[in-house]
C-alpha positions in Angstrom: 23.3 15.9 -2.8 22.1 17.4 0.7 19.3 19.6 -0.9 18.2 15.9 -3.1 18.2 13.6 0.5 16.3 16.8 1.3 14.0 16.9 -1.8 13.3 13.3 -0.8 12.6 13.7 2.5 9.7 15.6 1.6 8.1 14.2 -1.1 8.5 10.9 0.6 5.4 11.2 2.8 3.3 12.6 -0.7 4.5 9.2 -2.9 3.8 6.7 0.5 0.0 9.0 0.5 -0.2 8.5 -3.5 -1.4 4.6 -3.2 -4.2 5.7 -0.5 -7.4 5.9 -1.5 -9.3 8.9 -2.1 -12.6 7.6 -2.6 -14.5 4.5 -1.3 -16.8 2.2 -3.4 -20.4 0.8 -2.5 -21.3 -2.3 -3.9 -23.6 -4.7 -3.3 -22.6 -9.3 -2.1 -23.5 -9.4 -6.9 -20.8 -7.4 -7.1 -18.0 -9.3 -4.9 -19.6 -12.4 -6.4 -18.4 -11.9 -9.6 -15.3 -9.5 -8.5 -13.5 -13.3 -7.8 -14.1 -14.7 -10.1 -11.9 -12.3 -12.1 -9.2 -12.1 -9.8 -8.4 -15.8 -11.9 -4.9 -15.1 -11.9 -4.2 -14.2 -8.4 -3.6 -15.2 -5.3 -6.8 -13.0 -3.1 -7.1 -12.3 0.0 -10.5 -11.1 1.6 -10.9 -9.5 4.9 -14.5 -8.2 6.0 -14.2 -5.7 8.7 -15.4 -3.0 9.9 -13.7 -0.1 11.9 -16.2 -0.1 14.3 -14.8 -4.0 15.0 -12.0 -3.3 18.2 -9.9 -6.8 16.5 -10.3 -6.2 13.1 -8.4 -2.5 12.8 -5.8 -4.6 15.6 -5.0 -6.9 12.6 -5.7 -4.3 10.4 -2.1 -3.9 10.3 -0.7 -7.2 9.5 -2.8 -7.1 6.4 -1.2 -3.6 4.9 2.2 -5.0 6.3 1.4 -8.0 3.7 0.0 -6.1 0.9 3.4 -4.5 0.9 4.9 -6.8 1.2 3.4 -8.5 -2.7 2.4 -5.1 -3.6 4.7 -6.2 -6.5 3.5 -9.6 -7.4 0.7 -8.7 -10.4 -0.9 -12.6 -9.9 -0.9 -11.3 -5.5 -4.6 -9.2 -4.5 -5.5 -7.8 -1.2 -9.6 -6.5 -0.5 -10.6 -5.4 2.6 -14.2 -5.5 2.7 -15.5 -2.8 5.6 -19.3 -4.2 6.9 -19.7 -0.1 7.5 -23.3 1.4 6.6 -23.4 3.2 3.1 -23.6 6.5 5.8 -20.2 6.1 7.6 -18.5 6.3 3.8 -16.7 9.0 5.5 -15.4 7.8 8.2 -14.9 4.5 6.4 -12.5 7.0 4.1 -11.2 8.9 7.2 -10.5 5.9 8.6 -8.3 4.8 5.0 -5.9 7.7 5.5 -5.8 7.8 9.1 -4.1 3.7 8.9 -2.4 4.5 5.7 -4.6 1.5 4.5 -2.0 0.7 1.1 -5.0 -1.8 0.0 -8.3 -1.9 -2.0 -11.0 -1.1 0.6 -14.7 -1.3 -0.5 -18.0 -0.7 1.2 -20.9 -3.7 1.2 -23.4 -2.0 1.2 -25.9 -5.1 2.2 -26.5 -5.4 5.1 -30.5 -5.8 5.6 -29.5 -8.9 2.6 -26.9 -10.6 5.1 -28.6 -13.3 5.6 -28.7 -15.0 2.0 -25.5 -14.0 1.1 -23.4 -14.9 4.5 -23.7 -18.8 4.5 -22.8 -18.1 0.1 -19.5 -16.8 1.8 -18.9 -20.3 3.5 -21.7 -22.1 5.3 -20.4 -21.7 8.6 -20.0 -18.5 9.3 -22.6 -17.0 11.7 -21.1 -12.8 10.4 -19.2 -12.0 13.0 -15.6 -10.3 12.3 -12.8 -10.3 11.2 -13.1 -13.0 8.6 -10.9 -13.0 5.9 -10.9 -16.0 2.1 -8.0 -16.5 0.5 -8.9 -17.9 -3.0 -6.1 -19.2 -5.6 -7.6 -18.9 -9.5 -11.6 -17.8 -8.6 -11.9 -20.6 -6.2 -11.1 -20.3 -2.4 -8.7 -22.2 -0.9 -9.0 -21.5 3.2 -10.6 -19.4 4.8 -10.1 -18.0 8.7 -12.7 -17.1 11.2 -12.0 -14.6 14.0 -8.7 -12.2 14.2 -5.5 -13.7 12.7 -1.7 -12.5 13.5 0.6 -12.0 11.0 2.0 -15.2 11.6 -1.1 -16.6 11.4 -1.5 -14.5 7.8 1.4 -15.3 6.4 1.2 -19.1 7.6 -2.2 -19.2 5.6 -0.8 -17.3 2.4 2.8 -19.4 2.6 0.3 -22.7 2.8 -1.8 -21.9 -0.8 -0.5 -19.3 -2.9 3.0 -20.1 -4.6 4.2 -17.1 -6.5 
């Protein structure tokens, strides 16, 4: 029995890290725009953030906690959309590993056209981050501009998602 416990303690960190991404996709706005409706049977939380944004980094543990809570639910999806530059891809990958981000992360490599795609997400969004969108069956049901506490994130999910 002691041998089994030691073995499990030894491999446990590897089991956790198995969920962490080792690569990050670079996508354009159109890719993201098409992806959300493809998740039509899911409740999707889309958070825009960057590694250089202090409020973004501060709130990410809340998103990871919530993602772990719903990780076994096939009708729930969390997508963390990094607005870091494409040239900083390795920095984002290292950040994912360091912070143990288990939600899917993509880099929106479309900074030159921000003024075009930002208002398509939300007319009154001026591009500040962090910002979070909540979609149910492919339709936006809630928008939060600014940092979210764990309580605010859970409340937004509870009000808009009935698993």
